[in-house]
C-alpha positions in Angstrom: -20.7 -39.8 23.4 -23.1 -42.7 23.0 -23.6 -45.8 25.1 -20.5 -47.9 24.9 -21.1 -51.5 23.6 -18.9 -54.6 23.4 -20.2 -57.1 20.8 -19.4 -60.7 21.4 -20.1 -63.3 18.7 -17.9 -65.9 17.0 -19.6 -65.0 13.6 -18.1 -61.9 12.0 -21.3 -61.5 10.0 -23.4 -61.3 13.2 -21.0 -58.8 14.8 -21.2 -56.7 11.7 -25.0 -56.8 11.7 -25.2 -55.8 15.3 -22.6 -53.1 14.9 -24.6 -51.7 12.0 -27.9 -51.6 14.0 -26.2 -50.1 17.0 -24.0 -47.4 15.3 -27.1 -46.2 13.3 -28.9 -45.7 16.6 -26.3 -43.7 18.4 -24.4 -46.4 20.2 -20.6 -46.5 20.2 -19.2 -50.0 19.6 -16.0 -50.0 21.6 -14.9 -53.6 20.9 -15.7 -56.9 19.3 -14.8 -60.3 20.6 -15.1 -63.6 18.9 -15.2 -65.8 22.0 -16.0 -65.6 25.7 -12.3 -65.6 26.8 -11.7 -62.5 24.7 -14.9 -61.0 26.0 -13.9 -61.3 29.6 -10.5 -59.8 28.9 -11.9 -56.9 26.7 -14.6 -56.2 29.3 -12.0 -55.4 32.0 -10.0 -53.3 29.6 -12.8 -51.4 27.9 -15.4 -51.1 30.7 -18.4 -51.0 28.2 -21.8 -49.8 29.4 -23.4 -53.0 27.9 -22.3 -56.2 26.3 -24.1 -58.3 23.6 -23.1 -61.9 24.2 -23.6 -64.9 21.9 -24.1 -68.2 23.8 -22.5 -70.7 21.6 -18.8 -69.9 20.9 -15.4 -71.6 20.9 -12.9 -71.4 23.8 -15.4 -70.1 26.3 -19.2 -70.0 25.8 -21.3 -67.0 26.6 -22.7 -68.5 29.8 -19.3 -69.0 31.3 -18.2 -65.5 30.1 -21.3 -63.8 31.7 -20.5 -65.5 35.0 -16.8 -64.3 34.8 -17.8 -60.8 33.8 -20.4 -60.6 36.6 -17.7 -61.7 39.1 -15.5 -58.9 37.9 -18.3 -56.4 37.9 -21.6 -57.3 39.6 -23.2 -54.3 37.8 -22.3 -55.4 34.3 -25.1 -55.2 31.8 -25.2 -58.2 29.5 -27.7 -59.0 26.8 -27.6 -62.6 25.5 -27.9 -63.4 21.8 -29.1 -66.8 21.0 -30.3 -68.9 18.0 -33.8 -70.2 18.1 -34.6 -73.1 20.4 -32.0 -72.4 23.1 -34.6 -71.6 25.8 -32.9 -73.6 28.5 -29.6 -71.8 27.9 -31.4 -68.4 27.9 -32.9 -69.2 31.3 -29.5 -70.2 32.6 -28.0 -67.0 31.2 -30.6 -64.9 33.0 -29.9 -66.7 36.2 -26.2 -66.0 35.6 -27.0 -62.3 35.5 -27.9 -61.5 31.9 -30.4 -58.6 31.7 -32.3 -59.7 28.6 -31.8 -61.8 25.4 -32.4 -61.4 21.7 -33.0 -64.2 19.3 -31.2 -64.6 16.0 -32.1 -63.6 13.3 -32.7 -60.4 15.2 -35.0 -57.5 14.4 -33.3 -54.1 14.9 -36.2 -52.9 17.2 -35.8 -55.9 19.4 -32.0 -55.3 19.7 -32.6 -51.7 20.8 -35.4 -52.7 23.2 -33.2 -55.3 24.9 -30.3 -52.8 25.3 -32.5 -50.1 26.7 -34.0 -52.6 29.1 -30.5 -53.7 30.2 -29.4 -50.1 30.7 -32.5 -48.8 32.5 
């Protein structure tokens, strides 16, 4: 069984791209959430090994979701996914407990590198 991943992004296309990269590389995508609120709920149900978390989403953004997930599970591994030019948010995400971040549009190698870093 591969590493279990929860993908969180409000864009279905982005979730599909990430899922494609991950499944081709032996990861098991156990869930997909389209906002932070769903992510927090799914995290506690699915207990994934790692989460990819978009920053800008409706209902609850990625930063708030990371904080809630880290309260539930201080050992949670979260990799932030952000669009270009969100440096301040990325820094805030790392402070909130994110292990690494990837920038959209992402390169498959960078995605895999960020996940391995988060898991190591």
